[in-house]
C-alpha positions in Angstrom: -132.5 -102.6 -58.4 -129.1 -101.5 -58.2 -126.5 -103.4 -56.1 -123.8 -101.5 -54.4 -121.5 -102.4 -57.4 -123.5 -100.7 -60.1 -123.7 -97.3 -57.6 -120.4 -97.1 -56.9 -118.9 -98.6 -60.7 -117.4 -95.1 -62.2 -118.6 -94.7 -66.1 -115.9 -94.4 -68.9 -117.7 -90.8 -69.3 -117.1 -89.9 -65.3 -113.3 -91.2 -65.9 -112.8 -88.4 -68.0 -114.7 -86.1 -66.1 -111.9 -86.9 -62.8 -109.3 -86.6 -65.2 -110.1 -83.4 -66.3 -110.4 -82.1 -62.7 -107.4 -84.0 -61.3 -104.9 -81.8 -64.4 -107.2 -78.7 -63.6 -106.7 -78.9 -59.9 -102.6 -80.2 -60.3 -102.2 -76.7 -62.3 -103.7 -74.3 -59.8 -102.6 -76.0 -57.0 -98.9 -76.3 -58.0 -99.0 -72.7 -58.9 -99.7 -72.0 -55.3 -97.4 -74.8 -54.1 -93.9 -73.6 -56.0 -94.4 -70.7 -53.4 -93.3 -72.3 -51.1 -89.7 -73.6 -52.0 -89.3 -71.0 -54.4 -89.5 -69.2 -50.3 -85.9 -69.3 -50.2 -84.8 -68.4 -54.0 -87.2 -64.7 -52.9 -86.7 -64.2 -49.8 -83.4 -63.3 -51.1 -83.0 -63.1 -55.0 -85.9 -60.3 -54.2 -84.1 -59.0 -50.8 -87.9 -60.1 -48.3 -88.0 -60.1 -44.9 -90.8 -63.3 -43.4 -93.5 -60.9 -42.8 -93.3 -59.9 -46.3 -93.0 -63.1 -47.6 -95.8 -64.4 -46.3 -98.4 -61.8 -47.5 -97.0 -62.6 -50.6 -97.9 -66.0 -50.2 -101.5 -64.3 -48.3 -101.9 -62.3 -51.0 -103.4 -64.8 -53.5 -105.8 -66.5 -50.5 -106.7 -62.6 -49.4 -107.8 -62.2 -52.8 -109.3 -66.0 -54.1 -112.0 -65.9 -50.9 -112.4 -62.3 -52.0 -113.5 -63.5 -55.4 -115.0 -66.3 -54.4 -117.4 -64.4 -52.4 -118.0 -62.1 -55.0 -118.7 -65.5 -57.2 -121.4 -66.8 -54.6 -124.5 -65.3 -56.3 -123.6 -66.7 -59.4 -122.1 -70.2 -59.1 -125.7 -71.8 -59.8 -127.3 -69.3 -62.4 -124.8 -70.4 -65.3 -123.5 -73.9 -67.1 -121.1 -75.4 -64.5 -118.5 -75.7 -67.6 -118.8 -72.3 -68.8 -117.4 -70.5 -65.4 -114.9 -72.9 -65.5 -113.2 -71.7 -68.2 -113.4 -68.8 -67.9 -112.0 -68.4 -64.3 -109.4 -71.1 -65.7 -108.8 -69.3 -68.0 -108.6 -65.6 -66.5 -106.0 -68.1 -63.8 -103.7 -68.7 -67.0 -102.7 -65.2 -67.8 -102.6 -64.9 -64.1 -100.0 -67.5 -63.6 -98.3 -65.7 -66.9 -97.9 -62.6 -65.7 -96.5 -64.1 -62.4 -93.7 -65.4 -64.8 -93.0 -61.9 -66.1 -92.7 -59.6 -62.9 -88.8 -59.4 -61.2 -90.5 -56.8 -58.3 -92.0 -57.7 -55.6 -94.9 -55.0 -55.5 -95.3 -56.7 -59.4 -95.1 -60.6 -57.9 -97.5 -58.9 -55.1 -100.5 -57.4 -58.2 -99.8 -61.0 -59.8 -99.9 -63.3 -57.2 -103.9 -60.8 -56.9 -104.8 -62.0 -60.3 -103.8 -65.4 -59.8 -105.9 -65.5 -56.8 -108.9 -63.5 -58.2 -109.4 -66.4 -61.6 -107.9 -69.5 -59.1 -109.6 -69.8 -55.9 -112.6 -70.0 -58.0 -111.7 -73.1 -59.4 -111.8 -75.2 -56.5 -114.9 -74.8 -55.7 -116.7 -75.2 -59.1 -114.7 -78.2 -59.8 -116.3 -79.8 -56.4 -119.9 -78.9 -57.6 -119.2 -80.8 -60.8 -118.2 -84.2 -58.7 -121.2 -83.1 -57.0 -123.4 -82.6 -59.5 -122.5 -86.1 -61.1 -120.6 -88.2 -58.9 -123.3 -89.6 -56.0 -121.6 -89.6 -52.0 -120.6 -93.7 -52.4 -118.2 -92.1 -54.8 -117.3 -89.0 -54.1 -114.5 -90.8 -51.4 -112.3 -91.6 -54.1 -113.7 -88.7 -56.7 -111.6 -86.9 -54.1 -109.0 -88.7 -53.6 -107.8 -89.3 -57.6 -108.6 -85.2 -57.7 -106.7 -84.5 -55.2 -103.9 -86.4 -56.3 -102.7 -83.5 -58.3 -101.8 -82.0 -55.0 -99.2 -85.5 -54.7 -98.5 -84.6 -58.5 -97.7 -81.4 -58.4 -95.2 -82.1 -55.5 -93.2 -85.8 -57.5 -93.7 -83.8 -60.7 -94.5 -79.8 -60.6 -91.9 -78.6 -57.2 -88.5 -81.0 -58.6 -89.2 -79.7 -62.4 -90.4 -75.7 -61.9 -87.2 -76.6 -58.8 -84.5 -77.2 -61.3 -86.1 -74.6 -64.4 -86.3 -72.2 -62.1 -82.0 -72.8 -60.8 -81.9 -72.2 -64.8 -83.6 -69.8 -65.8 -84.8 -67.7 -62.4 -87.7 -68.4 -59.6 -89.9 -67.2 -63.0 -89.9 -69.6 -65.2 -92.4 -72.3 -63.1 -95.2 -70.3 -63.4 -94.3 -70.2 -66.8 -94.4 -73.2 -67.4 -97.2 -74.1 -65.4 -99.5 -71.3 -67.4 -98.3 -73.4 -70.7 -99.3 -77.2 -69.5 -103.1 -75.2 -67.6 -103.9 -74.3 -71.9 -103.7 -78.1 -72.6 -105.7 -78.8 -69.8 -108.2 -75.2 -70.6 -108.6 -77.0 -74.8 -109.3 -80.7 -72.8 -111.5 -79.2 -70.8 -113.1 -77.2 -73.7 -114.2 -80.3 -76.2 -114.2 -82.8 -73.9 -116.1 -81.1 -70.5 -120.2 -82.1 -71.6 -122.4 -79.0 -70.0 -123.1 -79.6 -66.3 -126.7 -77.8 -66.3 -128.8 -79.4 -63.6 -128.6 -78.1 -60.5 -130.9 -74.9 -63.3 -133.6 -76.6 -63.0 -134.3 -76.0 -59.2 -133.5 -72.3 -58.5 -135.8 -70.3 -56.7 -133.7 -67.3 -55.3 -133.9 -64.7 -58.3 -131.0 -62.1 -57.9 -127.1 -63.3 -56.9 -127.4 -61.3 -54.1 -130.9 -63.3 -52.6 -129.4 -66.3 -53.8 -125.8 -65.3 -52.0 -127.9 -65.0 -48.9 -130.3 -67.3 -48.5 -127.2 -69.5 -48.6 -125.7 -67.9 -45.9 -128.5 -67.4 -44.0 -128.8 -71.3 -43.2 -127.0 -72.2 -40.4 -125.9 -76.1 -40.9 -124.4 -74.5 -43.6 -122.3 -72.6 -41.7 -121.4 -74.9 -39.0 -119.4 -76.8 -42.5 -118.5 -73.4 -43.5 -116.5 -72.6 -40.2 -114.7 -76.7 -39.9 -112.9 -75.8 -43.5 -111.4 -72.3 -42.6 -109.9 -73.9 -39.2 -108.7 -76.5 -41.8 -107.9 -74.3 -44.1 -106.5 -72.0 -41.1 -103.4 -75.2 -39.7 -102.1 -76.6 -43.5 -101.2 -72.4 -44.3 -99.9 -71.6 -41.2 -97.2 -74.8 -41.6 -96.2 -74.2 -45.4 -95.0 -70.9 -46.7 -92.0 -71.5 -44.8 -91.4 -75.0 -45.7 -88.2 -74.6 -47.3 -86.4 -72.1 -45.8 -87.6 -74.7 -42.3 -85.5 -77.2 -44.0 -82.7 -74.7 -45.4 -81.9 -72.9 -43.0 -82.8 -75.3 -39.6 -82.6 -78.4 -40.3 -79.5 -78.6 -42.5 -80.7 -79.5 -46.4 -79.2 -78.0 -48.5 -80.8 -76.7 -52.7 -80.0 -79.5 -54.5 -81.9 -81.7 -52.1 -85.2 -79.9 -51.7 -86.1 -81.4 -55.4 -85.2 -85.3 -53.4 -87.8 -84.1 -50.9 -90.8 -82.6 -52.3 -91.1 -85.8 -54.8 -90.8 -88.0 -51.9 -93.0 -86.4 -50.0 -95.0 -86.2 -53.2 -94.8 -89.5 -54.5 -96.2 -90.8 -51.0 -99.7 -89.0 -51.2 -100.2 -90.2 -55.2 -100.1 -94.3 -53.0 -102.5 -92.7 -49.9 -105.2 -90.2 -51.8 -106.7 -92.8 -53.6 -106.2 -95.3 -50.3 -108.0 -92.9 -48.0 -110.3 -92.0 -50.9 -112.0 -95.9 -50.9 -111.5 -96.6 -47.1 -113.4 -93.5 -46.8 -116.9 -94.7 -48.8 -116.2 -97.8 -46.8 -115.7 -96.8 -42.9 -116.5 -93.6 -41.2 -115.7 -90.7 -43.4 -115.5 -88.9 -39.4 -113.4 -91.3 -37.9 -110.7 -91.2 -40.8 -110.2 -87.3 -39.8 -110.5 -87.6 -36.6 -106.9 -90.2 -36.6 -105.3 -88.3 -39.2 -105.7 -85.2 -37.4 -104.3 -86.5 -34.1 -100.9 -88.0 -36.0 -100.9 -84.9 -37.4 -100.8 -82.9 -33.8 -98.3 -85.2 -33.3 -96.0 -86.1 -36.2 -95.9 -81.5 -37.0 -94.5 -81.1 -32.2 -91.6 -83.0 -33.2 -90.7 -82.1 -37.2 -91.4 -78.7 -35.8 -88.9 -78.5 -32.8 -86.2 -80.1 -34.9 -82.9 -78.5 -35.8 -79.9 -80.0 -38.0 -81.1 -83.4 -39.5 -80.2 -85.8 -41.0 -82.1 -85.9 -44.4 -83.4 -89.2 -44.7 -85.0 -88.9 -41.4 -85.8 -85.5 -43.0 -87.7 -87.4 -46.1 -89.1 -89.6 -43.4 -90.6 -87.1 -41.0 -92.3 -85.2 -44.0 -94.0 -88.5 -45.3 -95.2 -88.8 -42.2 -96.7 -85.3 -42.1 -98.3 -85.7 -46.4 -99.5 -89.0 -44.4 -101.3 -87.1 -41.5 -102.4 -83.5 -44.4 -103.4 -85.7 -47.1 -105.5 -88.9 -45.2 -107.4 -85.8 -42.9 -108.6 -83.9 -46.4 -110.1 -86.1 -48.4 -113.2 -87.4 -45.8 -113.5 -84.1 -44.6 -113.8 -83.0 -48.7 -115.8 -85.5 -49.2 -118.0 -84.9 -46.0 -118.3 -81.3 -46.4 -119.9 -81.7 -50.1 -123.0 -83.7 -48.4 -124.2 -80.1 -46.4 -125.9 -78.6 -49.5 -128.8 -78.6 -51.0 -128.5 -79.3 -55.3 -130.1 -75.6 -55.7 -127.4 -74.5 -53.2 -124.9 -76.5 -54.3 -122.6 -73.6 -56.4 -122.9 -71.1 -53.7 -121.9 -73.4 -50.8 -119.3 -73.5 -52.2 -117.6 -71.2 -53.8 -118.0 -69.5 -50.0 -116.8 -72.3 -48.6 -114.1 -72.0 -50.5 -113.9 -68.6 -50.5 -113.7 -69.4 -46.7 -111.1 -71.4 -46.8 -108.4 -68.5 -48.9 -109.6 -66.0 -47.0 -108.3 -68.0 -43.9 -105.8 -69.6 -45.4 -104.5 -66.0 -46.1 -104.7 -65.3 -42.5 -102.8 -68.5 -41.1 -99.6 -67.5 -43.5 -99.8 -63.6 -42.6 -99.4 -64.8 -39.0 -97.4 -67.6 -39.3 -95.1 -64.8 -40.7 -95.2 -62.5 -38.1 -94.9 -65.2 -35.5 -91.4 -66.6 -37.3 -88.2 -64.4 -37.4 -85.0 -64.7 -38.7 -82.3 -62.6 -38.6 -80.3 -62.7 -41.6 -81.4 -63.8 -44.9 -78.8 -67.3 -44.5 -79.7 -67.1 -40.6 -82.4 -70.1 -38.7 -85.9 -69.2 -38.6 -86.9 -68.3 -35.1 -90.5 -69.8 -33.1 -91.1 -72.6 -36.0 -92.2 -74.4 -33.5 -95.1 -72.4 -31.9 -96.4 -72.1 -35.2 -96.3 -75.8 -34.4 -98.3 -75.8 -31.1 -101.2 -73.6 -33.4 -101.8 -75.6 -35.1 -102.5 -78.1 -32.5 -104.7 -76.2 -30.7 -106.5 -75.9 -34.4 -106.5 -79.1 -35.1 -108.2 -80.5 -32.4 -111.5 -77.8 -32.7 -111.8 -78.8 -36.3 -111.9 -82.1 -35.0 -115.3 -80.5 -33.1 -116.5 -79.1 -36.3 -116.9 -81.9 -39.0 -118.6 -83.7 -35.2 -120.7 -82.3 -36.2 -120.9 -81.6 -39.6 -120.8 -85.8 -40.2 -123.9 -85.4 -37.4 -126.1 -82.3 -40.0 -125.3 -85.4 -43.1 -126.9 -87.9 -40.7 -129.8 -86.1 -40.2 -130.9 -86.0 -44.2 -133.3 -88.3 -45.6 
């Protein structure tokens, strides 16, 4: 009989899988994250209003959501390795397209194409994690894999901004695509086929499999919890750099430092929260982090001209709240579906996450107003208040998710 330490210890191959999935997440998150720091540059370069930029951000999210729904019925019908490589290749091509366009309509088209492929990658990765790792390991796995979020801010965003300042806003997308090609080759040769789920399939058609997954009440509670979390995150993110520059008085040269410091803090926080969520109640950690985020968010969005060191502190505090709820909530939600439904559940979950995020970005663009391209953003504090309400509702829904998991045999 295995001891608790043996059950939670990673094998050599599991470590390789974590590295591959973390690097995959790094490129996908970087592709999305780079839009926010490039926001001020894009709006001024293409002469965009906040609403138009909000649509550019949400275009990726809506197309990713649509892709997730269309592929959900097929998600448990194929080797997950082949699915990952197929969609990752499409993501690479879409990202290259983003780096070659020079007009707003073409940028929208490029973001839609990238979203159609990139939006599914996260759900495939989560399904692979749930197949290969036990629930007792998943907190740490999620912590490491989602370090891609922090790594993109520590390395990707500052480097991307530096490149953008030299060669233009298109260059970071080409940089991301080049890195993704290397990672795709690594996955091709190192990741073993993931086919365990194929042995327990009962639905004959993709449509019936999709319907049976959506029809389960417990699954719908998990979907709703994920959607609410996503709305809150997407509302705050798109105008982060524009708010820092135009309202808080940060210079464009200070912006890479801001993202780097926030990213370094996340690299420290992610593994720590992952370990804690495997030892302590995942729901309790989530609840504390959400309340923390609600307080910091209201304070931050009401700031005006602020010293740079204080802006750094606020961004670190917000990052602590965001990431400390992301890890336990993702680990909890991954335990909701049965093995036979795991791919479909993760695809639908990721789809709703992206669609809800697209709604959040679009709504945020409608709330935020900017009179001229160099004037302060108005009503950004209203976004903070809306996030507080949404976050309070997410605590209730994740409590329901934790109850579902505790009742499972």
